[in-house]
C-alpha positions in Angstrom: -1.0 15.7 30.7 1.0 16.3 27.5 1.9 13.4 25.2 5.5 12.8 24.4 6.9 12.6 20.9 6.6 8.8 20.6 3.0 8.8 21.7 2.1 11.6 19.2 3.9 9.6 16.5 1.9 6.5 17.4 -1.4 8.4 17.3 -0.6 10.0 14.0 0.5 6.7 12.4 -2.6 5.0 13.7 -4.8 7.9 12.5 -3.2 7.7 9.0 -3.8 4.0 8.9 -7.4 4.3 9.9 -7.9 6.9 7.3 -6.3 4.9 4.6 -8.4 1.9 5.6 -11.5 3.9 4.3 -10.0 4.5 0.9 -11.8 1.5 -0.6 -15.2 2.9 0.4 -14.4 6.1 -1.4 -13.4 4.1 -4.5 -16.7 2.1 -4.4 -19.0 5.1 -3.7 -17.5 7.3 -6.4 -18.7 4.7 -9.0 -16.2 5.8 -11.6 -13.5 4.0 -13.7 -10.1 3.5 -12.2 -8.4 5.9 -14.6 -10.8 8.7 -13.8 -10.4 8.1 -10.0 -6.6 8.1 -10.2 -6.5 11.3 -12.2 -8.7 13.2 -9.7 -6.8 11.6 -6.8 -3.6 13.0 -8.3 -5.1 16.4 -9.0 -6.6 17.0 -5.5 -3.7 15.2 -3.8 -1.3 17.5 -5.7 -3.2 20.6 -4.6 -3.4 19.6 -1.0 0.2 18.6 -0.8 1.4 21.7 -2.6 -0.4 23.8 0.0 1.2 21.8 2.8 4.7 22.0 1.3 4.4 25.7 0.7 3.2 26.2 4.3 6.3 24.2 5.6 8.7 26.0 3.3 9.8 22.8 1.5 10.0 24.3 -2.0 13.7 25.1 -1.9 16.2 24.4 -4.7 18.3 22.2 -2.4 15.6 19.5 -2.5 15.7 19.2 -6.2 18.6 17.9 -8.4 18.5 16.3 -11.8 19.0 12.9 -10.3 16.4 13.2 -7.6 13.9 14.8 -10.0 14.4 12.0 -12.6 14.0 9.2 -10.0 11.0 10.9 -8.4 9.3 11.2 -11.8 10.0 7.6 -12.6 8.6 6.6 -9.2 5.5 8.6 -10.2 5.0 6.5 -13.2 5.1 3.3 -11.0 2.9 4.9 -8.4 0.2 6.0 -10.8 0.2 2.6 -12.5 -0.1 1.0 -9.1 -3.1 3.1 -8.1 -4.9 2.3 -11.3 -4.4 -1.4 -10.8 -5.4 -1.3 -7.1 -8.6 0.7 -7.8 -9.6 -1.7 -10.6 -8.8 -4.6 -8.4 -11.3 -3.3 -5.8 -14.0 -3.1 -8.5 -13.3 -6.7 -9.6 -12.8 -8.4 -6.2 -13.5 -6.4 -3.0 -11.9 -3.9 -0.7 -10.7 -6.5 1.7 -9.2 -8.9 -0.9 -7.5 -6.2 -2.9 -6.0 -4.6 0.2 -4.8 -7.9 1.7 -3.2 -9.0 -1.6 -1.5 -5.6 -2.0 0.0 -5.9 1.5 2.6 -8.5 0.4 4.5 -5.5 -0.9 7.1 -5.5 2.0 8.2 -9.0 0.9 8.8 -7.8 -2.7 11.0 -5.0 -1.3 13.1 -7.6 0.6 13.4 -9.9 -2.5 14.1 -7.2 -5.0 16.5 -5.4 -2.7 18.4 -8.7 -2.2 18.6 -9.2 -5.9 19.8 -5.7 -6.7 22.2 -5.3 -3.8 23.4 -8.9 -3.4 22.1 -9.1 0.2 22.0 -12.4 1.9 18.5 -13.2 3.1 19.1 -16.1 5.4 16.9 -19.1 6.0 14.7 -17.4 8.6 13.7 -14.5 6.3 13.2 -16.8 3.3 10.8 -19.0 5.3 8.9 -16.0 6.6 8.5 -14.8 3.0 7.4 -18.3 1.8 4.9 -18.3 4.6 3.6 -14.9 3.5 3.0 -16.1 0.0 1.1 -19.2 1.3 -1.0 -16.7 3.2 -1.5 -14.7 0.0 -2.9 -17.7 -1.8 -5.4 -18.3 1.1 -6.3 -14.6 1.6 -6.9 -14.0 -2.1 -9.6 -16.7 -2.2 -8.1 -18.3 -5.3 -7.5 -21.5 -3.4 -11.2 -21.9 -2.7 -12.3 -21.2 -6.3 -13.1 -24.6 -7.8 -14.0 -23.3 -11.3 -11.4 -20.7 -12.3 -13.0 -20.2 -15.8 -16.1 -18.6 -14.3 -14.0 -16.2 -12.2 -11.9 -14.5 -14.9 -12.6 -10.9 -13.7 -11.9 -11.9 -10.1 -8.6 -13.4 -11.0 -7.7 -10.3 -13.1 -8.4 -8.2 -10.0 -6.2 -10.3 -7.8 -3.4 -10.1 -10.4 -3.8 -6.3 -10.6 -3.4 -6.0 -6.8 -0.4 -8.3 -6.8 1.2 -6.4 -9.7 0.4 -3.2 -7.8 2.3 -4.5 -4.8 5.4 -5.2 -7.0 5.2 -1.6 -8.5 4.9 -0.1 -5.0 7.9 -2.1 -3.9 9.8 -0.4 -6.7 8.5 3.0 -5.5 9.7 2.1 -1.9 13.2 1.1 -3.2 13.5 4.4 -5.2 12.4 6.4 -2.2 15.1 4.8 -0.1 17.7 6.1 -2.6 16.3 9.7 -2.3 17.3 10.4 1.2 17.6 14.2 0.6 14.1 14.5 -0.9 11.3 14.9 1.6 8.6 12.2 1.2 5.9 14.9 0.9 7.7 16.4 -2.1 8.1 12.9 -3.6 4.4 12.2 -3.3 3.7 15.7 -4.8 5.8 14.9 -7.8 4.2 11.5 -8.2 0.8 13.2 -8.2 2.1 15.7 -10.8 3.0 12.7 -13.1 -0.6 11.5 -12.9 -2.1 14.9 -13.6 0.1 15.5 -16.6 0.2 12.0 -18.1 -3.2 10.5 -17.6 -5.2 12.9 -19.9 -2.9 11.8 -22.7 -3.2 8.1 -21.9 -6.9 8.0 -21.3 -8.0 8.1 -25.0 -6.0 5.0 -25.7 -7.0 3.0 -22.6 -10.3 4.1 -21.2 -12.3 7.3 -21.5 -12.6 9.7 -18.6 -16.0 9.6 -16.9 -15.8 13.2 -15.8 -18.5 14.6 -18.0 -21.4 13.3 -15.9 -20.1 13.3 -12.4 -22.8 14.1 -9.8 -22.4 16.4 -6.8 -22.2 13.5 -4.3 -19.6 11.8 -6.4 -17.4 14.9 -6.1 -17.4 14.4 -2.3 -15.8 11.0 -2.7 -13.4 12.1 -5.4 -12.1 15.2 -3.6 -11.9 13.1 -0.4 -9.5 10.6 -2.0 -7.2 13.4 -2.9 -7.4 15.6 0.2 -7.9 12.9 2.9 -6.2 9.8 1.5 -3.3 11.5 -0.4 -2.9 14.8 1.5 -3.8 14.4 5.1 -3.0 10.6 5.5 0.5 11.0 3.9 1.2 14.0 6.1 0.2 12.0 9.2 2.2 8.9 8.2 5.3 10.6 7.0 5.4 12.8 10.0 5.0 9.9 12.4 7.6 7.5 11.0 10.8 9.3 12.2 9.4 9.4 15.8 8.8 5.7 16.1 10.9 2.5 16.4 10.8 -0.3 13.9 8.7 -2.7 16.0 6.0 -0.1 16.7 5.9 0.9 13.0 5.7 -2.8 11.9 2.6 -3.3 14.2 0.8 0.0 13.5 1.1 -0.3 9.7 -1.4 -3.2 9.8 -4.1 -0.9 11.0 -4.7 0.0 7.4 -5.6 -3.5 6.0 -7.5 -4.4 9.2 -9.6 -1.2 8.9 -10.2 -2.0 5.2 -11.4 -5.5 6.1 -13.7 -4.1 8.7 -15.1 -1.5 6.3 -15.8 -4.1 3.7 -17.6 -6.3 6.2 -19.6 -3.6 8.0 -20.5 -1.4 5.0 -20.8 -3.9 2.2 -21.4 -7.2 4.1 -18.4 -8.8 2.4 -16.6 -10.5 5.2 -13.6 -12.7 4.6 -14.0 -16.4 4.9 -12.1 -18.3 7.6 -9.3 -19.5 5.2 -8.9 -15.8 4.0 -8.7 -14.6 7.6 -6.1 -17.3 8.2 -4.1 -16.1 5.1 -4.3 -12.5 6.4 -3.0 -13.6 9.8 -0.2 -15.5 8.2 0.8 -12.4 6.2 0.7 -10.3 9.3 2.9 -12.7 11.3 5.3 -13.2 8.4 5.6 -9.4 8.0 6.4 -9.0 11.7 8.9 -11.9 11.5 10.8 -10.3 8.6 10.7 -6.7 10.0 11.6 -7.7 13.5 14.1 -10.5 12.7 12.2 -13.2 14.5 13.9 -16.6 14.2 11.9 -19.4 12.6 14.2 -22.1 11.1 16.6 -21.9 14.0 13.7 -22.4 16.5 12.3 -25.3 14.5 15.8 -26.8 14.3 16.5 -26.4 18.0 13.0 -27.8 18.7 13.6 -30.9 16.6 17.0 -31.5 18.2 15.4 -31.2 21.7 12.8 -33.8 20.8 15.5 -36.2 19.6 17.5 -36.0 22.8 17.1 -39.0 25.1 15.2 -38.6 28.3 
């Protein structure tokens, strides 16, 4: 029996999420600095996406204008900076913590979008967003850290993941304004920014570790570019137009849940109960924002019902 378009889209999005959930393992096993990892992710991601775009015939002049090219390159700066911060956050905290903290990104999109376009958020969405940031505090583990002075590196890692989520929100908002530019081409240009710019930045920030890379390390490095930047993006971008918003909102959480499972199974770093509670709060809040679930109105109606005489 053949699958319909929606089913194929759901499988592709789930597959992309599962694949992205293993990214942290590749970062850990490569055992290289964040700047080096991002450069090679950009390089091999660029090559794999260039091959895909050429195969699909996407390299046409109609896709590129001065405006779209400028915005795409600017989004590339944000994306590359976000990748560097996220990879370093994994080194300083853990795969699970960095991934969960990063996944407050949708709430930044809502807040920044409202500020830029004067959109009215409403009490329900504001309460869901506030709930998400309570979940962030719990999931990050900061709330359970009694002596913050002894955990400077950990706190820097959490801050890097949080800053990365803000940068990625900027990338998302720019992408929404580039309706004529295919997302595969956008990611290709973002990778090109990393390939071109990072060799010039590295001497002033952190030296590349490329001179002594071992054969097994190349497996993990190439995998980040081909699997997590080429294949996973093709799967995800190809699936989104085939699915409804509720299905997308649910399936997108396969990525962080897979990352949590990988961290627990491979590295023995399971989240604590408060961190799991924080993650659950972020998931529910994200679904509430994306699906328009009422919250304040339900609480208000519930309170009024309790006050009614029997």
